[in-house]
C-alpha positions as CSV (number, residue, x, y, z in Angstrom):
1,M,52.4,-2.9,-12.5
2,S,49.5,-0.6,-13.6
3,A,46.9,-3.3,-12.9
4,T,48.3,-3.9,-9.4
5,L,48.2,-0.1,-8.7
6,D,44.6,0.1,-9.9
7,K,43.6,-2.8,-7.7
8,T,45.3,-1.3,-4.7
9,L,43.7,2.0,-5.3
10,E,40.3,0.3,-5.6
11,E,40.7,-1.6,-2.4
12,T,41.7,1.6,-0.6
13,L,38.7,3.4,-1.8
14,D,36.4,0.5,-0.8
15,K,38.0,0.5,2.7
16,T,37.6,4.3,3.0
17,L,33.9,4.0,2.0
18,E,33.3,1.2,4.6
19,E,35.0,3.3,7.3
20,R,32.8,6.3,6.5
21,I,29.7,4.2,6.6
22,L,30.7,2.8,10.0
23,Q,31.5,6.3,11.3
24,T,28.2,7.7,10.3
25,S,26.5,9.0,13.4
26,V,23.1,7.7,14.6
27,P,21.4,11.1,14.1
28,R,22.6,11.2,10.5
29,K,21.3,7.7,9.9
30,L,18.0,8.6,11.3
31,L,17.7,11.7,9.2
32,S,18.3,9.6,6.1
33,R,15.3,7.4,6.8
34,P,12.3,8.4,4.7
35,E,9.8,7.3,7.4
36,L,11.3,9.5,10.2
37,G,8.7,12.3,9.7
38,S,5.8,9.9,9.8
39,V,7.1,8.1,12.9
40,V,7.4,11.5,14.7
41,G,3.8,12.3,13.6
42,A,2.5,8.9,14.7
43,V,4.0,9.3,18.2
44,A,2.4,12.8,18.5
45,V,-1.0,11.6,17.3
46,F,-0.9,8.6,19.7
47,L,0.0,10.7,22.7
48,F,-2.6,13.3,21.7
49,F,-5.5,10.8,21.6
50,A,-4.2,8.9,24.6
51,L,-4.8,12.1,26.6
52,A,-7.9,13.3,24.7
53,A,-9.9,10.1,24.5
54,D,-10.5,8.1,27.7
55,G,-10.9,4.7,26.0
56,F,-8.1,5.0,23.4
57,L,-5.6,3.0,25.4
58,R,-7.9,0.0,26.0
59,A,-6.8,-3.2,24.3
60,S,-10.0,-3.5,22.4
61,S,-9.5,0.1,21.1
62,I,-6.0,-0.7,20.0
63,S,-7.3,-3.7,18.2
64,T,-9.9,-1.5,16.4
65,V,-7.2,1.0,15.4
66,L,-5.0,-1.7,14.0
67,Y,-7.8,-3.2,12.0
68,A,-8.7,0.2,10.5
69,S,-5.0,0.7,9.8
70,S,-4.6,-2.7,8.2
71,T,-7.4,-2.3,5.7
72,I,-5.6,0.8,4.4
73,G,-2.1,-0.6,4.9
74,I,-2.6,-3.7,2.8
75,M,-3.0,-1.4,-0.2
76,A,-0.7,1.4,1.0
77,V,2.3,-0.9,0.9
78,P,2.2,-1.8,-2.9
79,V,1.1,1.8,-3.7
80,A,4.2,3.1,-1.9
81,L,6.4,0.8,-3.9
82,L,4.7,2.0,-7.1
83,M,5.2,5.6,-6.0
84,I,8.9,5.0,-5.3
85,G,9.0,3.7,-8.8
86,G,7.8,7.1,-10.0
87,E,4.1,6.2,-10.8
88,F,0.7,6.0,-9.1
89,D,-2.6,4.2,-9.6
90,L,-6.0,5.9,-9.6
91,S,-7.8,2.7,-10.2
92,A,-6.5,1.0,-7.0
93,G,-9.7,1.7,-5.0
94,V,-12.2,0.3,-7.5
95,L,-9.9,-2.6,-8.3
96,V,-10.5,-3.8,-4.8
97,T,-14.2,-3.9,-5.4
98,S,-13.7,-5.5,-8.9
99,S,-11.7,-8.3,-7.3
100,A,-14.5,-9.0,-4.8
101,L,-17.2,-8.9,-7.5
102,V,-15.4,-11.3,-9.8
103,S,-14.8,-13.8,-7.0
104,S,-18.4,-13.6,-5.8
105,M,-20.2,-13.6,-9.2
106,F,-18.0,-16.4,-10.7
107,S,-18.5,-18.6,-7.7
108,Y,-22.3,-18.0,-7.5
109,Q,-23.0,-18.2,-11.2
110,M,-20.9,-21.2,-11.9
111,T,-22.1,-22.9,-8.7
112,A,-18.4,-23.6,-8.0
113,N,-16.4,-23.8,-4.8
114,T,-15.7,-20.3,-3.6
115,W,-12.0,-21.0,-3.9
116,V,-12.5,-21.3,-7.6
117,G,-13.8,-17.8,-7.7
118,V,-10.9,-16.6,-5.5
119,G,-8.4,-18.1,-8.0
120,V,-10.2,-16.6,-11.0
121,S,-10.3,-13.2,-9.2
122,L,-6.6,-13.4,-8.7
123,L,-5.9,-13.9,-12.4
124,V,-8.3,-11.2,-13.5
125,T,-7.0,-8.7,-10.9
126,L,-3.4,-9.3,-11.9
127,A,-4.3,-9.0,-15.5
128,V,-5.7,-5.5,-14.8
129,G,-2.5,-4.5,-13.1
130,A,-0.4,-5.9,-16.0
131,F,-2.7,-4.0,-18.4
132,N,-2.0,-0.7,-16.6
133,G,1.7,-1.3,-16.6
134,Y,1.8,-2.4,-20.3
135,V,-0.2,0.5,-21.6
136,L,1.9,2.9,-19.5
137,T,5.2,1.6,-20.8
138,R,4.1,1.2,-24.4
139,T,2.5,4.5,-24.9
140,R,4.6,6.6,-22.5
141,L,1.4,8.3,-21.3
142,P,1.3,9.8,-17.8
143,S,0.1,7.3,-15.2
144,F,-2.6,9.8,-14.3
145,I,-4.2,9.4,-17.7
146,V,-3.7,5.6,-18.0
147,T,-5.1,4.8,-14.5
148,L,-7.8,7.4,-14.7
149,G,-9.1,5.6,-17.8
150,T,-8.9,2.2,-16.0
151,F,-10.7,3.7,-13.0
152,L,-13.6,4.9,-15.2
153,M,-13.8,1.6,-17.0
154,L,-13.7,-0.5,-13.8
155,T,-16.3,1.8,-12.2
156,G,-18.7,1.3,-15.1
157,A,-18.0,-2.4,-15.4
158,N,-18.5,-3.0,-11.7
159,L,-22.0,-1.5,-11.9
160,G,-23.0,-2.6,-15.3
161,L,-21.9,-6.3,-15.0
162,T,-23.4,-6.6,-11.5
163,K,-26.8,-5.3,-12.7
164,L,-26.6,-7.4,-15.8
165,I,-25.7,-10.7,-14.1
166,D,-27.4,-10.3,-10.7
167,G,-30.2,-7.9,-11.6
168,T,-29.3,-5.5,-8.8
169,V,-26.4,-3.4,-7.6
170,S,-25.1,-6.0,-5.2
171,T,-24.0,-9.6,-5.5
172,K,-25.9,-12.6,-4.2
173,T,-24.7,-14.1,-0.9
174,V,-22.1,-16.8,-1.1
175,A,-22.2,-17.7,2.6
176,D,-23.9,-21.1,2.0
177,M,-21.4,-22.2,-0.7
178,E,-18.8,-24.8,-0.3
179,G,-15.4,-23.4,0.7
180,F,-16.8,-20.2,2.2
181,A,-15.8,-21.1,5.8
182,S,-12.1,-21.9,4.8
183,A,-11.8,-18.8,2.6
184,R,-13.3,-16.7,5.4
185,A,-10.7,-18.1,7.8
186,V,-7.9,-17.0,5.4
187,F,-9.2,-13.6,4.5
188,A,-11.6,-12.4,7.2
189,S,-11.2,-14.4,10.4
190,T,-10.6,-13.1,13.9
191,L,-7.8,-14.2,16.1
192,T,-8.1,-14.0,19.9
193,I,-4.8,-13.2,21.7
194,G,-4.9,-12.5,25.5
195,G,-8.6,-12.2,25.4
196,V,-8.6,-9.5,22.7
197,D,-9.9,-10.1,19.2
198,F,-7.6,-9.1,16.3
199,K,-8.5,-9.3,12.6
200,I,-6.4,-11.5,10.4
201,T,-5.9,-8.5,8.0
202,I,-3.3,-7.2,10.5
203,L,-1.2,-10.3,9.8
204,W,-1.6,-9.8,6.0
205,W,-0.5,-6.2,6.5
206,L,2.6,-7.0,8.5
207,A,3.5,-9.8,6.1
208,L,3.3,-7.4,3.1
209,V,5.4,-4.8,4.9
210,A,8.1,-7.4,5.7
211,L,8.0,-8.7,2.1
212,A,8.1,-5.2,0.5
213,S,11.0,-4.1,2.8
214,W,13.0,-7.1,1.9
215,I,12.4,-6.5,-1.8
216,L,13.4,-2.8,-1.5
217,L,16.5,-3.3,0.7
218,R,17.8,-6.7,0.0
219,T,17.2,-7.5,-3.7
220,R,18.2,-6.3,-7.1
221,T,14.6,-5.6,-7.9
222,G,14.6,-3.0,-5.0
223,N,17.6,-1.2,-6.6
224,W,15.7,-1.2,-9.9
225,I,12.6,0.3,-8.3
226,F,14.6,3.2,-6.8
227,A,16.5,3.7,-10.0
228,V,13.4,3.8,-12.2
229,G,11.8,6.3,-9.8
230,G,14.8,8.5,-9.6
231,N,15.6,8.7,-13.3
232,Q,14.2,6.1,-15.6
233,D,16.2,7.2,-18.6
234,A,19.5,6.9,-16.7
235,A,18.2,3.6,-15.3
236,R,17.5,2.3,-18.8
237,A,20.9,3.4,-20.0
238,V,22.6,1.2,-17.4
239,G,20.5,-1.8,-18.2
240,V,17.6,-1.6,-15.7
241,P,14.5,-3.3,-17.2
242,V,12.3,-0.3,-16.8
243,A,9.2,-1.7,-18.5
244,R,9.3,-5.0,-16.7
245,T,9.8,-3.2,-13.3
246,K,6.9,-0.9,-13.8
247,I,4.6,-3.7,-15.0
248,G,5.6,-5.7,-11.9
249,L,4.9,-2.8,-9.6
250,Y,1.4,-2.4,-11.1
251,M,0.8,-6.1,-10.6
252,G,1.9,-5.7,-7.0
253,V,-0.8,-3.1,-6.5
254,A,-3.3,-5.6,-8.1
255,F,-2.2,-8.3,-5.7
256,G,-2.9,-6.0,-2.8
257,A,-6.3,-5.2,-4.3
258,W,-7.0,-8.9,-4.6
259,I,-6.3,-9.5,-0.9
260,S,-8.4,-6.5,0.1
261,G,-11.2,-7.6,-2.2
262,Q,-11.4,-11.1,-0.8
263,H,-11.5,-9.6,2.7
264,L,-14.3,-7.4,1.7
265,L,-16.3,-10.3,0.2
266,F,-15.7,-12.9,3.0
267,S,-16.4,-10.3,5.7
268,Y,-19.9,-9.6,4.5
269,D,-20.6,-12.5,2.0
270,A,-21.9,-10.0,-0.5
271,V,-20.5,-6.9,-2.3
272,Q,-22.0,-3.6,-3.3
273,S,-20.8,-2.7,-6.8
274,G,-20.3,1.0,-6.0
275,E,-17.8,0.6,-3.2
276,G,-14.1,1.6,-3.4
277,V,-14.5,4.9,-5.2
278,G,-12.2,7.5,-3.5
279,N,-10.2,4.9,-1.6
280,E,-7.3,5.3,-4.0
281,L,-6.6,8.8,-2.6
282,I,-6.5,7.4,0.9
283,Y,-3.8,4.8,-0.2
284,I,-1.8,7.6,-1.8
285,I,-2.1,9.8,1.2
286,A,-0.9,7.0,3.5
287,A,2.1,6.5,1.3
288,V,2.9,10.2,1.1
289,I,2.5,10.7,4.8
290,G,4.9,7.7,5.2
291,G,7.6,9.6,3.3
292,C,7.0,8.7,-0.4
293,L,7.6,11.5,-2.9
294,I,5.1,12.1,-5.8
295,T,8.1,12.5,-8.0
296,G,9.4,9.0,-7.1
297,G,12.8,7.6,-6.0
298,H,12.2,8.0,-2.3
299,G,10.2,6.2,0.3
300,S,9.9,3.0,2.2
301,A,7.4,0.2,3.0
302,V,7.7,0.8,6.7
303,G,6.8,4.5,6.1
304,S,3.6,3.5,4.3
305,A,2.7,1.3,7.2
306,V,3.2,4.2,9.6
307,G,1.1,6.4,7.3
308,A,-1.7,3.8,7.4
309,L,-1.4,3.6,11.2
310,L,-1.7,7.4,11.4
311,F,-4.9,7.1,9.4
312,G,-6.3,4.4,11.7
313,M,-5.4,6.3,14.9
314,T,-7.0,9.5,13.6
315,S,-10.2,7.9,12.2
316,K,-10.9,5.9,15.4
317,G,-9.4,8.4,17.8
318,I,-12.0,11.0,16.8
319,V,-14.7,8.4,17.5
320,F,-13.2,7.5,20.9
321,A,-12.9,11.2,21.8
322,E,-16.6,11.6,20.9
323,W,-15.9,14.4,18.5
324,N,-17.9,15.2,15.4
325,P,-16.7,12.8,12.7
326,D,-17.4,15.4,10.1
327,W,-14.0,16.9,11.0
328,F,-12.1,13.8,10.1
329,K,-11.2,14.9,6.5
330,F,-10.0,18.2,7.9
331,F,-7.6,16.4,10.3
332,L,-6.5,14.0,7.5
333,G,-5.7,17.0,5.2
334,A,-3.8,18.7,7.9
335,M,-1.8,15.6,8.6
336,L,-1.0,15.2,4.9
337,L,0.3,18.8,4.7
338,L,2.3,18.6,7.9
339,A,3.8,15.2,7.1
340,T,4.8,16.4,3.7
341,L,6.5,19.5,5.1
342,L,8.2,17.5,7.8
343,N,9.4,14.9,5.3
344,T,10.7,17.6,3.0
345,W,12.6,19.2,5.9
346,V,14.1,15.9,7.0
347,R,15.2,15.0,3.5
348,K,16.9,18.4,3.1
349,R,18.7,18.0,6.4
350,A,19.8,14.6,5.4
351,E,21.2,15.9,2.1
352,A,22.9,18.8,3.9
353,T,24.7,16.5,6.3
354,A,25.6,13.8,3.7
């Protein structure tokens, strides 16, 4: 009798919960979305430059904006997932360059097909990501310290090994090597649609956004990411594999760095060893503008994409408007502050109406 009563009570509670979800108003649903603030900001920036810059609405200009956004967005997506998991990575920018350098130098020095270098680069880059996650989970050190150490090591290794192997600060060209054309088609080609050229990085970007959104919203791993970012001790207490989740997130950032690194290499066929320093802050800014919290447990892949789009529109919109580009960092900082304030307000409104 008691078991039957408990089952009936449980079914009633489930039904009530379903009814409450169905009755949730559209405004309340919108307020609960972490990317709402960034979407509002993106619409405002788009309208602003559409009026301020004569050529901003041209198809070729939109293509340029999307390309600039995609080069940031490819990294902003995995960085956003990492931030939702409560961590961040200061080595992400130089890891992109490391990925390109490994691919280039291994292919050239071993006189191998460029695809061999691409494969070796993937393994090395994922190993760096796994190293970051492993050291973090084993030592319990802050991610700031761990990834700052990796940042410095990679910066030194990029320069030191390039000068040691190639005798200069840049790699030798791989444009005449076997496999270069096919690798360039995958990582750095241009697609013509309706007479307008679009870089293939836009497709990589959209694919990563779709994959990351599916992971976050439709899989158990997504629940683990939110749980670890919200309260890792509570998550561990209910059986969430905290260490495995964080290592996986750092390897996700490494995978994004590998894609970006191959695009860098096959776009120019050679790589400067000093590139990438400072880009990690741009990836973090895009994720924060998109609704991710520094403290973790909140954000979305779509939001990071909108944050990257804001970056692309601002960087190229200033050029199209023929303004002094020296002001770009000012506008970027202002967007960061405004987006953070707006995201905070939206989150508080969502919590108040929950």
